[in-house]
N, C-alpha and C positions, 0 to 999 in steps of 0.2 A: 523646786526640782525642775531641771531642764528636760527638754524632749530627749536629749541623749541619755540622761540618767534614767528616765522612765523606760526607754528601750533596753538599756543595759540591765535594768532590774527585771525586765521580762525575759531575759536570757538570750537576747540576740547577740551575735558575734560583734565585737567592737569595730572590726574593720568594715563590716557590712553596715553598721550603724553610721559610721563616718561617711561611707559612700552614699547611703540613702539620704542623709541630711544635706549633703552637698548637691546631690542630683536634683533634689526637690526644692533647693533654695531655702531650706529651713522654714518652709511654709506651715509646718505643723506636724503633730504627731501622727495623725491619720495618713497623710500622704507618704510620710517616711515608712510607716508600717506597710502600706500598700506596695511601695516600691520594693521593700525587702522581700515580701511574699512573691511578687511578680518575677523577681530576679534571683530567686532562691537557689536555682541550680547553676547559675552563671558564676564564673570566677570573678573575683574582685579586681577591677582594673587599677591602674595607677591614678591616684586621685588628682594629680596635676592635669590629667587629660579629661577630667570629668567637668562638664559644664552644667550649671543649674538650669532647670526648665522654668520658663517665665509664665507657664500656664497657671491659672488660679486653681486652687484646690476645689474639689467638688464638681458637681455636674452643671452648675449654672441655674438660671431662672427656671422655676417650675419643677425642678427635680425634687422628688421626695427626699427628706433628710434621713440619713442612715442613723439609727439609734446608737450605733457604736461610736459615731463621731461625737455625740453629746457625752457619752460615757467617758471617752478619752479626755475631752476638754474638762469635764468635771474632775476627773482623776488628776489632771495637771493642776487644776486649781487647788484641790485639797492637799496636794503634795507640796504646796508652798509657792507656786508660781504666781506672783502678785503682779497684777496689771493695773495701771492707773485708770481710775474710773472717770477721770475728768476729760477724756478725749471726746472725739466726735461720737455722737450717739448713733443708734441704729437708724437706718434710712426710714423715712416715714414720719409721722407726727408722734411726738412724745408729750404725754399729758401727765399731770400729777395724779398719782394713784389715790392719795388721800390728802385733803387740803391742810389738815393739821398735823399729819404724821411725817416721820422721816422716811425717805426712800431708801429701802434696803435691798431692792432687787429690781430687775427689769422684766416685764411680762409681755409676751407676744399676744396681742388681742385676737389674732387669727386662730391660733391653735391652743392658747391658754397656758403655754409653758412659761416657766419663770427661770431667769438666769441671774447668776451672782454678780456679773459685771458686764460692762459694755462690750468687751472683747468677745465673750461667749454669745451675747445677743447678736453682734455683727456676724459672727460665724454662722449662727442659726439662720440669719437673714440671707446670707450668701448661699447656704446649702438648700434652703427651702423656698426661697423667693418671697417669703413673707415680709411685708414692709410696714406693718402696723404694730407699734410697741408703746408701752407706757411704764412709768415708774410705779413700783409697788412697795408697800410697807411689809410685805411678806418676807420673812427672813429665812434664808436657806441655811439650814444648820450644817456645819462642817462634819465631814465623815470622821468617825472614830478610826483608830488604828485597825480594829477588826474589820470595819466596813471597807477601809482602804484595801486591805489584803483580799477581802472577798471580791471587791470590784476588779482588782488586778487579776484574780483567778478567773473571774468571768470573762474578762477581756482575752486572756490567754486561751480559754476554751473556745471562744468565738473565733479567734484567729486560727486555732487548730481545725475547727469545723470548716472555716473558709478554705483552708489549705486542702482539706480532704475533699471538699466539693470540687475545687479546682482540679485536683488530681483525677477525680472521677470523670470530670468533663474532658480533661485531656486524654484519658484512656479511651473514653467513648469516641472522641474525635479521631484518635489514632486507629481505632478499630474500623471506623467508617472509611478513613483514608485507605486502610489496608484492603477493605472490601472492594473499594473502587479500583485500587491497583490490581487486585486479583481478577476482577471482572474484566478490566481492560486487557490483562494478560490472556484470559480465556478467550475473549473476543478476537484478539490478535492470532492466537493459536488456531481458532476456528477458521479465520480468514485464510491463514497459511495452508491449513488442511484442505479447505475448499479449492484453493488455487492449485494445490498439488493434485487433487482428484481430477480437476479439469485438465491439467497437463497430461495425466495418465490416460484419460479418456481420449484426448486429442491425439496422443501418440498411438494408442491402440487403433483409432480410426484411420490414422495415416498408414499404419502397417497393414490394416485390412485392405485399404485401397491399393496399396502396393502389391499385395498378394493377388488381388483380382486382376490388376493390370498385367502382372507377370503371367497369370493363368491365361488371360486373353492373348497375350503375346505368344506364349507357347502353343496355344491352340491354332493361332494364325500361321505360325511357322510350320506346324505339323500339317495343316491343310495345304500350305504352299508346297511342302515336300511331296505330299501325295499327288497334288495336281501336276507337279513337275514329272514325277514318275509316270503318271498316266500319259502326259504329253510325250515323254520320251518313248514310251512303249508304242503309242500310236504312230509316232514319226518313224520309229524303226520298222514298224509293219509296213508303212507306206513306202519307205525307201526300198525295202526288200521286194515289195510288189513291183515297184518301178524297175528295179534292176532285173527282175525275172520276166518283165514284160507282162505281168498279170494285171488284171483289173483289180482295183482296190476292193477288198471284201466288204460287202454290205453288212452292216450290223443288223442283228435280228430286230425287227420292228416291234417295239413294245406297244402296249395299249395306247399310250400317249403318242402324239404325232411329232413332237419336237425332234426326236432322234432320227426319224426318217428324213426330216427336212435338213438335219445337219449332215447326213451322209450324202445328200444330193450335190452339194458344192464340191465334194471331193472328186466326184466324177467329172463335173464340169471343169474344175481347175481355174476358174476365172474370177471367183469372188473372194479369193484370199488376199488380204491387204498386205501381207508380208510373205517373204520367201526365205526358208531356212536352207542354207547351202553348206555342204561339206566339201572342202577343196583339198585334194591330194596332189602332192608333187610327183611328177613322173620319175624323179630321181630317188623317191622314197622319203621316209621320215614321218614325223608327226603330222597328221592332217589338221587343217584349220577350219574352224566352224564359225559362221556368222549368220545373222538374220538381217535382211535388207528389205526395203519396200519393194513390193512386186512391180512397181512402176520405175524402179531404179534401172539405169542402163547396165549392160554387161561390163562396161569400162569401170564402173564403180567397184565391181568385184576385183578387177585387176589392181585398182588402186589400193584396196584393202589388203590384198595379198602382198603387194610390194611394200606396204608399211610393216608387214610381219616379218619378212625375210629379205635380205639383200640379194638373194639368188634370183629374184624375179624383177624384170623390167616391164613397166607398164606398156611400153610401145612394142615390145617383142614377144610378150607372153602369149601363148595360145591355150584355149580351153577346148575340152572335148568331153563327150559322154561315153561311158562304156556300154550302157544299154538304155535305149537303143543307141547303137554306135553312131556318133555324129561329132564332127569337128566344126567349131565355129570360126567363120572367116573374120578378117579385120573389120569388115563393114557391119558385122553383127554387134560390135562393141557399142554402137549407138542405139541398139534396140533394147526394149525393156525386157526384164526377166519374164514378165507375163507373156509377152509376144513370142519369146523364145521357147515357151512351154516348160519353164523351169519351176513354176509354182505347183504345189505349195512348198516342195522341197526337192532337192536334187544333189547328186554327187558329181563334181567336176574334177577333171584331171588337168593340171597345169603343166605345160612343157615349154 
């Protein structure tokens, strides 16, 4: 019985049997069965595109021999596969088992197993790496039909058990891979969540800083408005006092001395670095206001006014004070505002 017949008798699909035998290069029953099991869930390809593998069956030198391999080879032998026993013997030294008896089997002196023919002995040597064999007079009895059926049933059970173990290992591997994938997904989600939290914290800190800066800016604007109000009130009081010819009112001296010292320059009128002027046209209209250096000449006031309105000519304009009544001559245009007594502020009439 051929390998194909044995596989078919074990219930394998004919197309898969053809595929397995061609893919394994007809190297034996065990490689074909292994191939069928390994590719059980795959579709059968076009056999014209299948190339046989040149690898030798089994694991090579030193690998323990699978008991299933010997069972299969024995099954093949008892099913009628006859192999010439006159070929090359197993590797290693072959000695006569009994000087006067007829050799009926081949025995491995390493493990003590006996084989019906050279082919089985060679297969054993190939799988186990054993290289010491001798001829033996021990006869291997052929299996009965009942033993053949039992052997085939045992092989089927072993193959089923192998498939179950492989399925269990695949399921375990799939679970491990799924656990790894889920862990990677959780780690990625954790990283994304952490980045999101950092962005939220960063955005909140940015808004907090913006609020603080806005509050500081509003406070500075409010302080500036109050300072301007106070400065305008003080200026208005000084201008009123100057118009009425009154001395500047002294502020009530507090316990601290800086206020008293700040009122002294107002009386002197010499330490103001700037002079604030209000210029009114004799013809009427909106007055013009400017602040100039106290050391600036009166001509600079004329130039300012000429730049504001075309009705004024720098060379012909005249300035005067209403109180005390005074008109400035052309030669006064070269004198400083401080020297003309216009500091810290004054109201001029231009004509």
